[in-house]
N, C-alpha and C positions, 0 to 999 in steps of 0.2 A: 493463514485461512481468511479468505476474503468474500465469503459466500458466493463466489463463482461457482455455479454448478459443477463445472469439471473439476474443482478443485475440493469438493466436498462429498466425502462418501456417505451412502445412504444411511450407514450404522451411526455414523457420529450424528448426521443432521436429525435422525429420529432420537437420539438421546438427546440433544439439545432440545427439540420440542417437548419430548416426555418430561424433560426437568427444568422446563421452563427458562432456560438460559437464553438470554437475549445477546446475540453476537452482533456487533454494528456491521451492516452492510457496506460492502467495499472498504472494510477497516483499514487503516494506514499500514502501509507495507514496511515491514522492518528494515527494508533497504533504502537507506535515505536517497539514493540516487534516483530512486523510482519518483519521489516527490518532486525532485528536480525537474525530471522528464516531464512530469504533469505541468509544473509552472511553465516550462518552456513552451509545451504544446497550447497551454491555454493563451499564452501571450502571441504566439505566432498566428494561432486560429484567429485571433482579434484583429489582427493587422490585414487579414484576408490577401493572400498573395495570388497573382492571377497566372503565373507560370513558374516553371520549375527554378529558372535563375533567381527570380523574386522571393521563391521560398527559401531557398539556398541563403541569399543575402540577409533575409529576414531573421532566419535561424541563427545566423552568425552574429547580428545585432541583439537579438534579444537574449542570446547566451552570454553576451559581454555584459549585459546589465544585471545578471544574477549575482547579487552581491554576497560575498565570502562570509559575512554576518549571517545571512539567511541559511546558507549551507552549514554553516557552524551550530545554528540552531537545531537544524534537523538531526545533526549527529548528536548533539546533546540529549535529545528526545530519545534517542535510541534506548538507552538505559531503562526509561520509564516505561517505554512500549514492550521491551523485552521482558521486564518484571511483569507486566500485565499478562502477557502470552504465558510465561511460566505457571502463574498463579491459575490461569485457566486450566492449563493442561494438568495441574496438580489436582483440580476438582473432577477430574475425569476418572471413571474407575478404570482398572488396569486393562481391560479387555479393549477399551476405547483407545488408550494411548498408543496402542499398534496401529491404528487407522488414521492417528493424526501425526503429521510428519512435522513437527516444529524445528 
């Protein structure tokens, strides 16, 4: 659940508001590769390619710079994020659990 309106049902959004639950906007995705893609995108944008060939080359160069330790830390953090999501889901009444697909 990342607060993107198309991913948030009205029932869940109302419950969160009514119960004053603060869910961080654009919360970290549970899929570590999404964080890797975001990092790659940030690095490539900073280099400002001018054509498709240059964009392809920049993507390859920036991808090669992503260190395995960075990827490992993302995977290590997965359990923490999963635990937070499970705790949040446990707070929801059973009727809302149906609407939250974790």
